[in-house]
N, C-alpha and C positions, 0 to 999 in steps of 0.2 A: 805906799806905806812900808814896803820892804826896804826901800832906800832910806826912808826916815828912820826906821828901826836900826838899820846897819850904821847909819850916821850917829845915832844916839849911843849905840854900843861902842863905837870907835872913840867918841868924845869921853865917855866914861872910862874906857880902858887907858886912854892917854892921861887922864887925870890921876888914875890909880898908879900907873907906871911913873908919872912925874912925881907923885907924892913919895913913892918908894925909893926912887933913885936920886932925887935931888935933896931930900931931907938929910942933913948932917947933924952935928951937935945941937944946933938950934933948929927950930921948926921952920923950914923954908919950902916953898912950892914955886918952882920956876923962877927962882931968884928973889922972891918976895918973902919977907919975914912975916909970919902969921902966928897967932896964938894957938895953943893946943885945942881950944874950943872951935876956932875957925877951921883947923885941920880936920877935926871930927866932922864938921858940917860939909867940908869938901869931900871927905870920904863917903859920907852919907849920900850926898848928891851924886857922886860917881857911881855908887851902887845902885841908886834909883835909876840913873840914866841907863845903866847896863840892863837892869830888869825891864824897864819900859821899852828899851830898844829891842830886847828879845821878844817881848809881848807884841810890839808893833809888827816885827818881822813875821812872827808866827801868825798873827791875825791877817796880815797882808797876803801871806802865802796861801792860807786857807781860802781867803776870798778869791784870789786869782784862780786857784784850782777849781773852786765851785763855779766860777764864771765860765771857765773853759769847758767843764763838764756840761753845764747847761747849754752852752753854745753848740757843743757836739750833739747833744740830744735834740736841740731844735733843728739842726741841719739834717739829722736822720729823719725826723718827723716830716720836715719839708720835702725830702726826697720821696718818702713813702706817699705823701699827699700828691705830689706831682705824678708819681707812677699811677696811683689810683685814678686821678683825673684823666690821665692819658688813656687808661683802660676804659673808663666810662665813655670818653669821646669816641673811641674805636667801636665800642658796643653800640652807641647811638648811631654812628655812621652805618654800621652793618644793618641795623633795624630799618633805617631810612632807605637803604638800597634794596632791601627785601620787600618793602611796601610798594615799590614801583612795579 
């Protein structure tokens, strides 16, 4: 999701920069003549792509961080469980040795 978000932001930024620097006396975008209404929709689409890209990146980053945190917690719990089981096995072996 982070990559998709960054890609959308890049596409939006390229469209905005293209609209700013290629438009001269007439309305042009990357060498194509377009009407003012079409230029408005290109700008609207570029803005939406930037906002969506930011949102996807933010969502993807939060999701990745949450998954890492959960994985770390699971690893810690697994280590504690292994330690506890080892202690229980050692206690059980001690009890068996004492019973003889």
